[in-house]
N, C-alpha and C positions, 0 to 999 in steps of 0.2 A: 336299704332305706335311708341312705345318706344323701342329703340334698346336694345339688351341684354347687351351691354357694350359700352363705349365711342368709342371703336375701330371697332364696328360692321359696316359691309358694308351697313346695312339697313339705316344708316344715310344718305347715298348718294341718297336714294330713297324717301326722305321726300319731302313734298310739296315745290315747288319753290315759294318763296315769294319775290316779287320785292320791291323796295324802296317805291313805292306808296302803295303797299299792307300793309306795316308796318306803313303807315300814319306818316312818319317821314320826315319833311322837311330837316333835317340834312343829310338824306341818298341820297340827290341829288348829283350826281357826279360833278367833277370839270369841269369848262367850257373849251372848246377847246382852245388850244394855237394857237397863230398866226403862220403862215408859212412864213419863211423869203423868200424874193425875190431871184431869181436865181443869181443875181449879188451881193447880200448882204453877202459877204463872211467874215468869222471870221478867222484871221490869228492865228495859234496855234504853240507853241513850246512844244515838249515833252521831259521832263527831266528824264532820266533813261530809257534805252531801252533794258532791259533784257527781260525775258519771257513775263511779263505782259505789259511792256512798248511797246514792239514790237507788241503785240496784239492790243494795243490802236492805234498805228500808222496805222495798217492794217484796223482797224475799221474806223478811221477818214478819210483815203484817199478815202473810198467808199462813203462818204457823199457829198452832193451838197451844204451844207450851211457853210462849213469851209474848210480851207486848212492848211495842216501841212507844215510850211515853214522852220522849224529848229528842230534838234534833238540834244541830248546831253548825253554823257556817258563817264565814265573814262576808259572804255575798248574800244580800237580802233575798234576792229572787230565788236562790236555791233553798233557803230556809222556808220560804212560803210554799214552794213546790213540795218539799218533803213533809211539811205540816199537813198539807192537803192529802197526802197519801196515807199518813199514819194517824192523823187526828191528835197528835201530841203537841206539846209546847215547843216553842222555837227560841233559840238563843244565838247571839252573836259571839259571845265569849264562852269558851268551853269550861272555864272555871265555875261559871254560874251553874252549868249543867251538873258538874261534879259535886257541887254543894248540896244537891238534892239527896236527902237520905233515903228516898224511896227507890232510887236507881241501883240495881244490883250489879249491872255490867255495862260496859261501853264497847261499842264497835267503832274502831278508829279507821277512817278512810281519807285522811288529809293528804296533802303532798308529803313526799318523803321526809323533808327537812323538819316536819312537825311531828313525826312519829315518836321519836324519843321523848321530847318534852311532854306531850300529851299523855303518853303511856305511863311515864314516871309519875306525873301528877295524879293520874287515875289510880295507880297502885297505892300511892300515899293516901288517897281519899277512901281507900278500902273497897274499890271496885275491882271485879274481875274484868279481864281485858281480852277482847278479840281484836288483834292488830293486823290490819292488812299488810301483805308483803310490800316492800321489804321490811324487815324488822326495824331497821333504822337506815340512815343515809351513810354513816361511817362506822368503822370498827370501834372507835372510842365511844361513840354514842351507844352502841350495842353493849359494850362493857358496863357503862353506867346504868343502863336499864337493867341488865342482868344483876348487877349488885343490889339495886333497889328491890328487884323481884325476890332475891334470896332472903331479904329481911322481912318479907311479908308472907302471908299464907294464901295469897291470891292465885287464881288460875289465870294463866296467860297462854293464849293460842295465837300463833301467827298464821295468817290466812293463805296457806297454800293447799288448795283442795286436794291435789294429788297425793299428799301425805296421808290422806284418809282412804286412799285406794289400797286394796289388798296387794297390788303388784309389789310395792316396795317392802311390805311386811313379809310376804312370802319369800321374796328374794333374800331378805335378811335371815330368814330361817334356813334357807338353802345354804347360804354361805356359812352360817353359824354351825351347821351340822356337817360341814366339810364334805358335801356331796361332790363338789367339782374343784376342790383344791383352793389354794390361796388366791385372793383377788390380785390382779395385776393392773388392769386398766378399764375404766368405765367411760362411756361417751353418751352424750345427749345433745339435743339442739333445740333451738326456738327460732324459727324463721318465718318471715312474712314478706310479701311484696306489696309495698305501700303505693306503688305506681308513682306518677308524677307529683301527686300531692305531698308525699313524704310522711314518714311515721310521726305520730303525735301532733300533727298539724290539725288539731281539732277546731271546730267552729268557734269564732270569736263573737260574742255579743257586743254589737257596736254601742249599745247604751250603757254598758257597765263602765263605771268610773268612780274614783274616790270622791269626785266633786258632784256626782249625781245625787239625786234624792229618791226616796221611795225604794221600789224593788230593785232598781239598777245600781244602788249604792254598794260599793266595795270598800271594806276597811283594809286598804293596801298596806298600811304600816304594820298592822297586826299580822297580816298574811306573810309579810317578809320575815317576821320573827327575828331569829338570830342570823339570818342571811345578810349579806352586805346591803347597805342602803342604796336604793336605786329609784329613779323617777318611775312613775306609773308606766307599766308596759303590759298592754293586753296580751301580747305574744307570750310573755313570761307567765302571766297569771293563768291563761287558758291552756298554755302548751308547756307547762313547767318541766315536763320530762326531757325537753331538749337542752336543758341548761344545768351545768354542774352545781350551781348554788343550791339547787332544790332536788336533784336527782342524780343517779348514776347511769341514766340511759337504759340501754338494753339489759345491762347487768342487774340493776336493781328492779327493773320492771318485769323482765321475762326470765332471766337466768335463774332467779330465785326459785321459780317453778320447776326448773330442771334439776338444780343442784340439791334442793331439800330432800326429794325422794331418794336420791343416791346416798345422801348422808345417812338416811334411815337404813337403807339396804346394807351399806358397807360398814356402818358404825359411826356414830357422831363424834368425829375427831376434829380438832383444829387442823388446818393445813400446816405444812412445814414450809413449803416454798410455792409462790404463786407468781404468774406472769400474765398480763393482759395485753393483747395485740389487736390490731384492726385499724379502722380509720373511717373517715367520711369519704366514701368512694363514689357515691351517686347523689345523695341528697344535700346539695350545697345551698342551704338556705341560711337562716339565722342560727341554726343549731350549733352547739358546742360538742355534743356527745356523738360518738361514731354511729354510722348506720350499719356497720359490719364489725363484729367483735368476737374475740375468742378468749376463753378462760382456760388456762392450764394450771392445775394444782397438784402438788405432790404431798403425800401424807406420811406421818411418822410410822405407820404400820406397813409402809413400803408398797404403795400402789398410787396410781395417778388417775385424775379425772380431767376429761377434756369436754368443755361445753362450747359448741359452735353456734353462730347466729348471724343472720343478716336480715335487714328490713328492706332489702332490695331484691331478694330472691327467696321464694318460699320452699325451695327444695332443701330439706334438712338431712339429718342422718338418723338411723335407727337408734333407739335407746338400747344399749348393750352393756353388760358387765362381763368382762373377760377374766377368767381365772386360769390357773396353770393347767388344770385337767379338763376344763370345760368352759362353756359359755352360756350366759343367761340372755335370752331374748324376751322382750316385753311385748306380748300379743294381746289382742282384745279377749278378755275373759280368762286368760291363762298365761303362764310363763312357759317358754320352751327351753329345755336344757339339752345341750349337745356335748358329747364327748369331744375332746380336742387332741389332735396330733397323736403322739405315741400312747396316749391314755384312752383312745377310743375303744380298744378291746376290753380294757379294764372296766370302762363305763358300761359297755354292752353286757359284760358278764354280770355286773352288779345289778343292773336295772332291766336287762332283757332286750334292750334296744339301744341303738346309737343316739337316739333322741327321744325324749319323753316330755309329756305335758304335765304341768302342775296346775291343777284347777284353782281358781280364785274363789273366795267365799265372800258373802255379803258383809259389808261393814257399814256402820253409821256414816252419813255424810259429815263433812267437816264442821258445819254449824251445829248439827245435832251432837257430835262428839264434844264440842265445847260446852253446850248447855248441859249435857249429861255429866260432864266433869265438874261443872259448877255445883251440881247436887251431890256427887260422890266425893268430890275433892281429890279425884285421881288425876294423874298426869295426862294431858291431852295429846293428840297425835303429833302435833308440832309444838312441843313445849318450849319454854324459854331457853333451857340448856342447849337443846339441839339447834334452835333458831339462831342462837348466839354464834355457834360454830359455823353455821352456813353463812351468816352475815359477815363474819371475818373473812372468809374466802372471797365472797362477792366484793366487799369493799377493797380488799387487797388487790383484786384484779383491776378495779377502776384506778386505784392509786398507782399501780404498776404501769398501766397504760399512759397515765398522765405524766409520770416521771421517766418513762422509757427505761425501766430497769427491773430486775427481779426484786421481790420483797419476801421477807421471811417472818415467821411468827414464833415468838417465845411464849410457849404455853405455861411457863412458870410465872412470868411477870405480866402475862396477858397484854403484850404490846407488839406492834409491828416494827420491824427493824430492817435495815438494808444489809445486815451481815448475817451469814448462815448461823443457825441456832441448832444445837442438839445433834443433828445428823451431818455435821460438817465433814466427817470422814468419807461420806458418800459423794461429796461434791467433785465434779470433774477437776482435774489438776489445773486446767487453764481458766477456771472460774475466777473472776476478779470483781466482786460486788462493788457497785458504785455508791458512795455515800450520798 
């Protein structure tokens, strides 16, 4: 019953093995979460109502356990559109929204360079926070946000829906119970083919301008925030993910979705060493960020993670966690565990087959998880601690790419450095970090 290769469809035909069949108490799924009463509404403000923010408003207005009472954006047309969807109040400046005592939580969907300032101010204003990925734009911003969060009793969830999937939590239990040995290497990908248009070249509203009036008016100065001063640029405003001032490109937009579940499965650690590679191989327009990008990260508990991506080819790689004695494959509705190499007989003797399925169990979706944790004050699926560590790895990969060298993280001082930290004895003898 051994498949010809890890990609073989035979893997999907192996014996279904339930949690009890594996005789692992750790495989018991999470308890059901409480259902809020019909009148127990949570008042929400949504800050940033572009494409993703508007989708959040549409999602939230269909729920029975919360109410969108206010929206905010520096582009008047977006504010009016969102107000029409939710029936709430509209603001240009998020501080005015945060001043409302009736708002319990904010959902933040601004461009990346505004994530840290808005989230920090929201925490200080006593609001719980649902923060779209990436957590922040830089590692230093993530540290500042984490430090503020630690001083509050607020719930903060970062918006990576995959971290509320049972896949990563079952994989965590499998690894923690030592079913397949020590983790060695994990891989994932996020790939698209954007065609001739190029990734993130979203439509530009020709009427939008800082000099316009009415719905077309944009507060460009406020939108820039702490980013470098630049003249009005519709390309930068509507397609911000192409530019380093506001985004980390693929890494902050898509790789966060791939890396965060692996951090949950393997254990939320800061990386030790990170390198980012790739380039603009196809989409030669005004973009600064690469269209093809690779993140390689080494961790203190001695395993590596590799995330691959391209916006010019949509063929990625399977999500896989490789351990010394076996391998975890992520399939729809279940995990597949396979014995590996000289440990196949040991695996078969222990579990009855060379490959087994671990069934997944229902979990609350990411938004429900956040709202439930607001009531219970429990830790959400992608809490600030874990999200901070993910953000450090993502930001380091971007900085490494831009500097063309390895970067290292000191988890004592919480800072990025160009010199090896902690595990220097494991560095190859010819390693010569560049300052």
